[in-house]
C-alpha positions as CSV (number, residue, x, y, z in Angstrom):
1,X,-39.4,-9.4,64.4
2,X,-39.0,-6.1,65.9
3,X,-39.5,-3.0,64.3
4,X,-39.5,0.8,64.4
5,X,-42.6,2.3,64.7
6,X,-43.2,6.5,64.1
7,X,-45.5,8.5,65.7
8,X,-49.0,7.4,66.4
9,X,-52.3,9.0,67.0
10,X,-55.2,7.1,69.0
11,X,-58.3,9.0,68.7
12,X,-60.5,6.4,70.4
13,X,-60.7,3.2,71.4
14,X,-64.0,1.5,72.2
15,X,-64.6,-0.7,75.7
16,X,-64.0,-4.0,74.4
17,X,-60.9,-2.5,71.3
18,X,-57.3,-3.4,71.7
19,X,-54.3,-1.7,70.9
20,X,-51.0,-3.1,70.4
21,X,-47.5,-1.8,68.9
22,X,-45.1,-4.8,68.5
23,X,-44.5,-8.1,68.7
24,X,-47.9,-10.2,70.1
25,X,-48.6,-13.6,70.7
26,X,-52.2,-13.9,71.1
27,X,-55.1,-11.2,71.0
28,X,-58.4,-12.3,73.2
29,X,-61.7,-10.2,73.7
30,X,-62.9,-9.6,77.5
31,X,-66.7,-8.6,76.5
32,X,-69.2,-9.8,74.3
33,X,-72.1,-8.6,73.7
34,X,-75.6,-9.7,71.4
35,X,-77.2,-7.2,69.1
36,X,-81.4,-7.8,68.3
37,X,-82.1,-5.8,65.1
38,X,-85.3,-5.8,63.0
39,X,-85.9,-5.4,59.7
40,X,-84.0,-2.4,57.9
41,X,-82.0,-2.0,61.1
42,X,-78.4,-1.2,59.9
43,X,-79.1,0.2,56.3
44,X,-76.4,2.8,55.2
45,X,-76.1,5.3,52.5
46,X,-77.2,8.4,51.2
47,X,-80.9,8.0,50.1
48,X,-81.9,4.7,51.8
49,X,-85.9,3.8,51.4
50,X,-87.2,1.0,53.7
51,X,-90.6,-0.2,53.6
52,X,-91.4,-2.7,56.6
53,X,-95.2,-2.7,57.1
54,X,-94.9,-5.5,59.8
55,X,-91.4,-5.9,61.6
56,X,-90.7,-8.1,64.4
57,X,-88.1,-9.4,65.8
58,X,-87.9,-11.9,68.0
59,X,-85.8,-12.0,71.4
60,X,-86.3,-15.3,73.1
61,X,-83.1,-16.8,73.9
62,X,-83.5,-19.8,75.6
63,X,-80.2,-21.1,75.9
64,X,-78.0,-19.8,79.7
65,X,-74.9,-19.4,78.1
66,X,-74.3,-18.7,74.3
67,X,-70.4,-18.9,73.3
68,X,-68.5,-18.0,77.1
69,X,-64.8,-16.6,76.9
70,X,-62.9,-19.3,78.8
71,X,-59.6,-20.0,79.3
72,X,-58.2,-16.2,78.6
73,X,-54.9,-15.8,80.0
């Protein structure tokens, strides 16, 4: 169903971001990433106190392909 869109201001779109206005059938990503993080890595807030006397992240990955992006049109 078509719609009328007013003023749009785009401040930033990331490298794998998608911006769409109007009707769309399918939005698929064309990039992927793998993130390794240790204990207390993604804590956010005003007063965060993290005590990790020993933190080790296992980054060994025996898979060659985890989840490929395939059959994108």
